[in-house]
C-alpha positions in Angstrom: -62.5 -15.1 -10.1 -62.6 -13.7 -6.6 -66.1 -12.7 -4.6 -64.7 -9.2 -4.1 -65.3 -8.5 -7.8 -68.9 -7.0 -7.2 -71.2 -4.7 -9.2 -70.5 -0.9 -7.5 -66.7 -1.5 -7.2 -64.7 1.6 -8.6 -61.5 2.7 -9.8 -59.4 5.4 -11.1 -56.3 5.5 -13.6 -54.5 8.8 -15.0 -52.4 8.7 -17.6 -50.2 11.3 -19.4 -50.5 11.4 -23.7 -47.4 11.4 -24.7 -46.8 12.8 -28.6 -46.5 9.1 -29.9 -50.5 8.3 -29.0 -51.4 10.9 -31.5 -53.8 10.5 -34.3 -50.6 10.4 -36.9 -49.3 7.4 -35.1 -52.2 5.2 -34.8 -51.4 3.8 -38.3 -48.1 5.7 -39.5 -48.4 3.9 -43.3 -51.9 5.3 -43.3 -51.2 9.1 -45.3 -54.3 10.2 -44.4 -53.7 10.0 -40.7 -50.1 11.6 -41.0 -52.4 15.3 -41.9 -54.5 14.8 -39.0 -54.2 16.9 -35.8 -51.4 16.1 -33.1 -54.1 14.9 -30.7 -55.3 12.0 -28.5 -56.2 9.2 -30.9 -60.0 7.3 -30.6 -57.9 4.3 -30.7 -55.7 4.8 -28.0 -58.3 6.1 -25.9 -60.2 3.2 -26.6 -56.7 1.2 -25.2 -56.2 3.3 -22.1 -59.9 2.2 -20.7 -59.1 -1.2 -21.3 -56.2 -0.9 -19.5 -57.9 0.8 -16.8 -60.4 -1.9 -16.1 -57.8 -4.6 -16.3 -55.8 -2.5 -13.8 -59.0 -2.7 -11.6 -59.6 -6.4 -12.3 -56.1 -7.9 -11.9 -56.6 -7.7 -8.5 -59.4 -9.6 -8.2 -58.4 -12.8 -10.3 -55.5 -15.3 -10.3 -53.4 -12.9 -12.7 -51.8 -14.5 -15.4 -53.5 -17.6 -15.0 -57.1 -16.0 -15.5 -57.0 -12.7 -17.7 -60.0 -10.9 -19.3 -60.0 -9.8 -23.1 -62.8 -7.1 -24.3 -66.1 -8.0 -25.9 -67.6 -4.7 -26.4 -66.6 -1.2 -26.3 -69.6 2.0 -26.4 -68.0 4.8 -26.3 -67.9 8.6 -26.6 -65.1 10.5 -27.4 -66.1 13.9 -27.4 -63.3 16.8 -27.1 -59.6 17.0 -28.0 -56.7 16.5 -25.4 -52.9 17.2 -27.0 -50.1 15.6 -25.8 -49.0 16.0 -22.0 -52.4 16.7 -21.0 -53.7 13.8 -18.4 -56.3 11.9 -19.1 -57.9 10.2 -16.2 -60.5 7.2 -16.6 -63.2 6.1 -13.7 -65.3 3.6 -13.5 -67.6 1.5 -12.0 -68.4 -2.2 -12.6 -71.9 -2.2 -13.2 -72.7 -5.8 -13.5 -70.9 -9.2 -13.1 -72.8 -11.9 -15.1 -71.2 -14.9 -15.0 -67.6 -14.2 -16.3 -68.7 -11.0 -18.3 -67.8 -8.1 -16.5 -69.8 -4.7 -17.4 -68.0 -1.2 -16.7 -69.3 2.3 -17.2 -66.8 4.7 -17.8 -65.8 8.3 -18.2 -62.4 9.8 -19.4 -61.3 13.3 -18.4 -58.5 15.5 -18.9 -58.0 19.0 -17.0 -60.2 20.7 -18.7 -62.7 18.5 -20.1 -64.7 15.0 -20.1 -63.7 13.8 -23.4 -65.8 10.3 -23.2 -68.4 8.8 -21.8 -69.6 4.8 -22.4 -69.5 1.0 -21.5 -67.2 -1.4 -21.8 -67.2 -5.4 -21.6 -64.9 -7.5 -20.3 -64.6 -11.7 -20.4 -63.2 -13.7 -17.9 -60.8 -16.7 -19.7 -58.3 -18.8 -18.3 -54.7 -17.8 -20.2 -54.0 -21.1 -21.4 -56.7 -22.9 -22.9 -57.5 -19.2 -24.9 -53.7 -19.4 -26.1 -54.7 -22.4 -27.7 -57.5 -22.2 -29.2 -55.6 -18.8 -30.8 -53.1 -21.4 -32.2 -55.4 -24.0 -33.5 -57.5 -21.0 -35.5 -54.1 -19.6 -36.7 -53.3 -23.6 -38.0 -56.6 -24.0 -39.8 -55.5 -20.5 -41.9 -53.0 -22.4 -43.6 
């Protein structure tokens, strides 16, 4: 991790919501979701916030040897966003505690603030992490 990864660092990430990131596409095998409105799904919003934070972090680490994994997310989702709108995630790195990174995040579409909250990521060595996953999978037998 580079010394440039410091609290106070800010970022912005924009994404145009396609139709396949709406609620019915979240779990196509779930019939209940097929009846839900065609709006940006909370599950995809979580992924977008993770992606935005990863984009902000990667210039400051030895990517891809070092990576980050999400370890906590606490966000609201307070307004619906139809396909074709652009969601912009803004964030601030608020804390660096060893390998744990904490972000304050906000997401907006063209008309509304749709989300606020916090997200934490943890810096990993990708090779060691992937090996531990393989070992865990092997134990499932």
